[in-house]
C-alpha positions in Angstrom: 6.0 58.4 -19.8 7.4 55.3 -21.6 10.5 53.9 -19.8 12.3 53.4 -16.8 14.4 56.3 -17.1 11.2 58.5 -17.8 9.7 57.3 -14.6 12.8 58.3 -12.8 12.9 61.9 -14.3 9.3 62.4 -13.2 9.9 61.0 -9.9 12.4 64.1 -9.8 10.0 66.3 -10.3 8.7 65.9 -6.9 11.9 65.6 -4.8 12.1 61.9 -5.2 15.9 60.2 -5.7 15.4 56.6 -5.6 19.0 54.7 -5.7 20.0 52.2 -3.3 22.3 49.6 -5.7 20.0 47.2 -5.6 17.3 46.9 -8.6 14.8 44.9 -6.6 14.8 47.4 -3.9 14.9 50.3 -6.1 11.5 49.6 -7.7 9.8 48.5 -4.2 10.5 51.8 -3.4 9.6 53.5 -6.3 6.1 51.5 -6.0 5.4 52.9 -2.9 6.3 56.6 -3.6 4.2 56.1 -6.8 0.9 55.0 -4.6 1.5 57.7 -2.3 1.6 60.3 -4.9 -1.6 58.6 -6.3 -3.1 58.7 -3.0 -2.3 62.3 -2.6 -3.7 63.1 -6.2 -0.3 64.2 -7.3 -0.7 61.1 -10.1 -3.6 61.0 -12.2 -5.2 57.4 -12.6 -3.4 56.8 -16.3 0.1 58.2 -15.3 -0.4 55.6 -12.1 -1.0 52.5 -14.5 1.5 53.5 -16.8 4.3 53.7 -13.8 3.0 50.6 -12.7 3.0 49.0 -16.2 6.7 50.5 -16.3 7.6 49.1 -13.1 6.3 45.3 -13.8 8.1 45.1 -17.2 11.5 46.2 -15.0 10.6 43.6 -12.4 9.8 40.7 -15.2 13.8 41.5 -16.2 15.2 41.0 -13.0 
């Protein structure tokens, strides 16, 4: 997982499709979903860190 697109594709494997038309809201919802996956043990610590870094990078672009 290196890009926002990669992250969205990874989320699709869990049946999660996030698109509201508002990029900031999409990032917020994505953050919550990733935290849920981490708590349930479906995301490793490394995957979680990568995902959060991607989200932070995308937020900085806004």
